[in-house]
N, C-alpha and C positions, 0 to 999 in steps of 0.2 A: 457638481461635485463628482469625481472619478471614483470609480468603483474599486475595491480591493478584490483580486482573486483569492478565495477561499476553499478551503476542504477540512473535513473530520477526518482524525487519523488515529490509529493506534501508533506509538512509537516503536524501534525495532533496538533490543539490546545490542552493546557490543559483540557476544558471543556469537551474535547470529551475522555481522556484519562481518567478523572475523571467519565464518565459514563461508561466507560470498566472495570475499577475497581469495581466500585460498582455491576455489573455484575456480575465479577468474585465473589465477598465475597459471593454474594446472591447463587452462585449455587455452590463454591467450594465444599464445604463439601459433596454434594449429586453425584456430576460426577469426579470421579477420572481419568478418560481417557483422560480429556482434559489437555493438556500442553499450559498454557497461555502465550502470549506473554507480553514481557516488554512493560507496557503503554508508557514508555518515549520513545521507540524504535517506536512505530504506525509511518505508513506513508502509503499515498496508492501510490503504485509505477506507474508509466506512461511508463516506459519502462528499462527494463533491458538489460545491457550491455555485461554482463561476464567479463572475465579476460581482461583488455585491457592495449595496450602499454601507460604510463603516456603521451607519447609525442601528444596522441590522446586527452588530455584532452582541452588542450587550443583551439583548432579548433572545438570542441563542444559546449565548455562552447561560442565561439564568435556565431555559430549557433542557440544555445537557446536562446543568448541574444537578436538574430535580431527577432525571431517570440515572444518573450515575449513583445517586444514593441507593438505587434499588439491585446496584451489581457489585457484587463482591470481587474482589481481584481472582483472575485466575491464570491456569497455564496455558500456554501456547505451546503448541509442538510444530517446529515448521521442519518441512520434509517432504521430498519429492519433487522434481521438473517436470513442468510443462512448457506449453506454447499457446499461445492465442494468435489467429482466431484457431489455426489447425495446423498439424505436421503437415500437410501440404502447401500450406500457404502461411508458414511462419513470421511473426513480427514483433511478437515480446516472448521472452524468456522470463519465468515466472517462477518461485518457491511457492509450494503449498501448505496446507494447514492440515494435521492431522484432528479427526474427531471435533470438528469445528462448529459445535452445539453452543458453545458458551459466546463465541464471535460473533456467530451467527444473531442470536439472539439481542447482543448488544447494538451490533449494527441495526437489528431492527428496531430498536427502539430508538437507537439515535435518528434513523430517518422518522419516527414517528415525531420526534422532539422537533427535529428540523421543520417538518410538516406543520407542526402547531406552531411554530415561529413564524410561518409565512412563506417558506420554502418548499419547490414543488417536489412531489413524491419519485422515489428512485424508478424509472422506468423499464431495467432489466435486473435480471435477480442477481444476488451479489455472490460472487465467487473469494473467498478470503484467499490470497496471495500476495507476493511481493516481487513488483516486477524488479527483476535485476537486469533485466538488458535488453535492447530494441536490436531487431534484424535491421540492419541497412539494406542489404541486397540478399535475395535468395539465390541459389547457383540452383540454374536448371537440371543439372547432374545429381541434384539429390543428396553430394555428400554433406552439406550441412546436416541435413535430416539423419543420416546416420550418425555423425558427431551427437546431434543433439538426444539423437534416442540411446547412446551410451552414457550420457553424463549420468551422475548421481547427486544428490544432496541428502547427506546423512541427516537424521535427527537432532533438532537443537531444542530444548526446550527454556521457556523463558516465562516470564510471570507479566501479565498484563496489569498493570495498576492504575490506567489514566485514558482519558481521552484528551487528545489535543485539538485546538483551533489552530489551524496554521495558514499560514498568507504565503503566496505562491508567487513570485516575479519572474517571467519572463524574461531571459536574455538571449542573443543570439546563438550562443555557444551552450545555454545552460540554463538551469533555472534555480531560482533560490529559494529555499524555503525561510520560515521564520514561524516560532512560535508564539500569536498571541497570549493565547490562554491553554494552560493544563487544569484539565478538571478529574480528580481523583476518584476512583470507584471507592466503593466502600471496602474496609478491611477484611 
């Protein structure tokens, strides 16, 4: 039986998608090195599971449902921009999160629930962010670094009300995401 590539995520609402689109329109003509993510596909990954047996999804959903009962909906404020791994070698452009205590607590519990369902523990610290673009090539003249440092992303507040179990299908030119299950947080 073939596996399903899955991850757990928090959805991004249209206000954030619009702000990312506006940023893209502001800089697209001056920065050809960025390959922008489709705003409709934006999400904050809580845990990447990899390729899993479809039979493991049910127990995972049950575990996530149990922890979701103990998390009330909360506000997320997306703001600021950064890059991974560093400004000297940027590969990913991201939008950050202000005062991320609630999202970090949710991610910790999601990780524990996934471990209870038989998945491996995360080996890297969680850094709440939205990947909005990938850097195709880095110019050695550091023109791109100067442009990246000058970009801003004004705060956008949204409400986190659910955790999504997502399926990811890789294709040569893109990836496609499908929501397998929406698990609501308590009100």
